[in-house]
Steps between C-alpha positions, in 0.01 A plus 500: 500500500466483876221294657480290814322232294749503214736206453774482237641171369814518286606199292510364149133525404307311230133514414274495195268767365345267242567163336871519410627513145810284520647663190456868583474485879170687495291431809811445716630754751834428663714721725851385576493741793137585572284619785145398585316748720213360708251713689217358714550162341479613139747599230577870507778511243754287313812616324875514468672576827688799356182648351310476828800644683485803271134535592590521868512142626774438755652176376644441847141447620451205263509142609776398264526151350751538216551125453130415471238535228174657618188381317122492553388202706417182311138406434367142490174435314427141608597337831338281767568584864368165645746306282819649648572195712453250217736675260740250340282195568619210288380321198158595367335688220217744557192296593683246718706780655180674607360186658820378664649826627291814450163388631639342820699818565200724447286292737723626781382856430172424671702581814516881541837480675650310207361754255624797700853364542517390135390844377774670697763252377383533141513881498840499664625264228366735234687793651820295534474434127434864410133448418288789627167421328337170408175349376439225755281192540402432860295185582133401499477607868387863525694557820825424314423791269430725797834386646683583180346845463556579867870413472536700177327800656738500796795503259334774288531288186316540171354152448226326305346181642187291507338203668515186287156392375482123467181291528588172325779260403703558813509351854174553690675710763606752235163548332277799538160542327382756247298679767765489772772618267281788385428609857863470608630682195258787549606536862868493405454749216317745723766466771814519288452611139657844455578507872829690527735326249293182462289359216274199465508235228214259427686165510346183363796263525445371146195392308521129595454578871204737456152399397318698231294658779813618680656637183180691434522651849862597436385695196218666693740612773743632242229722359353602838805684636717758324851413390520150642761265364451144380770234530496135405690237298480415131639229274797415721505125437380278214310267736326803650393615152357154425317505834339831409351345186331234714379741769372769264393319181296796378800735501698555179827493694659583836489878449134475405422353842619818671359721227152352540490618862639846433840439654721642221614861494784742553504442877509121464830310525522128427803298594686307229304494169746250346263276302271740314354496151524797263133575564553506876797732466305731273218520757744578781648779290158633406397525864849608617507213746846444646718191523754460781811321373624266778828351371635322808162337561454397137840329505466346846155349433589405143210705370661630179676795342301821458527643148545859612543640149171346388310669783675833457447506121130441560485788751433300816618688814784301655656520844768299688428305819653254744197276564638377831452219606495333157765759423830430668614848605358825635775684310394684187866494395500120504163504327640719219798269469273202436283708266811574293573129470141415402514756223842378388356152448251653257743718307381815683685750716448678830710816511593606857334840455177330397523253787555766765228715343257207524582449869432870578304741282379229262340303783359820646332569165371141488333558837371848410712644782751693291346832608616410855808281476752354257741787441620827649267751339427792729217427742518121479534287810865448593530120518856419394796268547876522515671230292843372587657405170785326685291295743696177453862433407390376158289810435784726610740315270258529205427869561871582483509383140167664403592841362160609361179558696301252288762230567493576872120479510497177301748342744277618787191349332673165446701469822300709747257380762373607844860564610514783247233693695693715748206711618127532435309825566125541529382856440846625582534301823752219541308172521783251451879512523722201422780433745839562344771238482266202473766294318684277748849379406623185671878451519 
């Protein structure tokens, strides 16, 4: 097993081979003492330490983290990089929040220096929270999208992003036009789509801020280039849904607006989807259009409680997302904690295995990237994290009383946050390491 490019990481290792069966454990692979072998940035092998030792691996050559859990990096399917600095802005629901906080913040991204610095800060925050791939909204300014992709390229990250298309119902300084957005999107697609580990998403902010002409162009672009993504927002807020009826009186419903312009499909992900009719849900399922569940945002903005069981029973692809800055944390662990509570309020459950699956392989499947990332199958890209189950005194106290793996993972899901991320690796290379001993005791 000798190779100058071979790296061996020994730890407790958890990943998923498919959606987990919480009763039988099918789809879950856990090694209490496992080794992940990485060669040239990709997974070479995974197994029990003693089995790989018998096959010739020198366990002394492993980087050994016996107190940590090694998992695939988290994936975020809906997040806004220009909104980082307005996270936790007080007091509004969706439409007022956009006008009072989001739009003023995004106006600053007309300055290339602001966009460049913000992109670097945003990506560093993702890594600090164990997120190695995300589907990202930039701003209406094309150079902010170039700045984002440039920063992601330098960090060798697998990212999806797109320039926001917005030609009405927003401040004049944030508006593009159908023709300018088409030209800028084409230039960005040709520069960045499928460049190294990067992908492009056609990104009309949401139907109220795009004219019919612009939505038609979004559909044309989606069909003009292979394997583009589409991201937007859908039925987040009741006032938004009422607005749609006034803006698009010919449409049957909100989903029909997007459907009319050819924006539904298996590579389309819409944030929220809280206030949907049965007919809309059926159409999403029929077209395999995804919904990104954004629990911290839905609670913070008072948007509503997503009926996850209703969407899943209908067959709508579902992913989990932070939606920063409406969302209040970059941490997928905190996001899962709030998702659990939203489901509890509706008499539903979020098992920790299902939650961690959603944040890794499940989200990779939702983004059609599971052939590249999401678990430790041989040949996949080695983006992974080391989780400190004892990151805070409270977590350490709780873990001492948790005797079963499921109980330990549930405590992590409910109590964990960015402090639980000890290290983040991108294609086998260390990209973030948390300083130890960050708890200060004052006598």
